[in-house]
matplotlib code that plots the C-alpha trace (Angstrom):
import matplotlib.pyplot as plt

x = [205.0, 201.8, 204.1, 205.8, 202.7, 201.1, 204.2, 204.6, 200.8, 200.5, 204.7, 205.4, 202.2, 201.8, 198.0, 198.0, 198.9, 196.4, 197.6, 196.0, 198.3, 200.5, 203.5, 203.3, 201.6, 204.9, 207.1, 204.7, 205.1, 208.6, 209.5, 207.0, 209.4, 212.5, 211.3, 210.2, 213.5, 215.1, 213.3, 213.9, 217.6, 217.1, 215.0, 218.1, 220.7, 218.8, 216.7, 213.1, 210.1, 208.7, 206.1, 208.9, 210.8, 208.4, 207.6, 211.0, 211.7, 208.3, 209.7, 213.3, 211.9, 209.6, 212.6, 214.7, 211.7, 211.0, 214.8, 215.5, 212.4, 213.7, 216.7, 214.5, 212.8, 216.1, 217.7, 214.4, 214.9]
y = [205.1, 205.6, 206.1, 208.9, 210.8, 210.4, 212.0, 214.6, 215.5, 215.3, 216.1, 218.6, 220.2, 220.2, 220.6, 223.5, 226.7, 229.1, 230.5, 232.1, 232.5, 229.4, 230.7, 230.8, 227.3, 225.9, 227.7, 225.9, 222.9, 222.9, 224.3, 221.1, 218.9, 220.4, 219.8, 216.1, 215.2, 217.2, 214.6, 212.0, 212.5, 213.3, 209.8, 208.0, 209.5, 209.4, 205.8, 207.5, 207.6, 210.9, 211.5, 211.2, 213.4, 216.4, 215.9, 215.8, 219.2, 220.8, 220.0, 221.4, 224.4, 225.2, 224.2, 227.1, 229.6, 229.6, 229.6, 232.7, 234.2, 233.6, 235.4, 238.6, 238.8, 238.7, 241.4, 243.6, 243.1]
z = [60.9, 63.2, 65.9, 63.4, 63.2, 66.5, 67.6, 64.8, 66.4, 70.0, 71.0, 67.7, 67.7, 64.0, 64.4, 66.5, 64.7, 64.2, 60.9, 57.7, 55.0, 52.8, 54.0, 57.8, 57.4, 56.1, 58.4, 61.1, 59.4, 59.0, 62.6, 63.8, 62.0, 63.5, 66.5, 65.8, 64.5, 67.8, 69.8, 68.4, 68.5, 72.4, 72.6, 70.9, 73.4, 76.6, 75.9, 76.2, 74.4, 72.9, 75.7, 78.7, 77.1, 76.7, 80.2, 81.6, 79.6, 80.9, 84.5, 83.9, 82.3, 85.0, 87.8, 85.9, 86.0, 89.3, 90.2, 88.0, 89.6, 92.4, 91.8, 90.3, 93.5, 96.0, 93.5, 94.1, 97.5]

ax = plt.figure().add_subplot(projection="3d")
ax.plot(x, y, z, "-o")
ax.set_aspect("equal")
plt.show()
């Protein structure tokens, strides 16, 4: 249970919502729980913990962004 709360708070950003209204708070809570479930499914399929998955996803996203930026530079040149 402790791992669930830690991962939900740190990896799914449940506490980082700058929202004020009840509707936006509920939407953020729902999105955070969905993110946790997706991380849990990836954890089971890749045999990695949530922190390793988050790092791997961040690195892949950064690499894809730089690749797209390089392609845009080539098109503009």
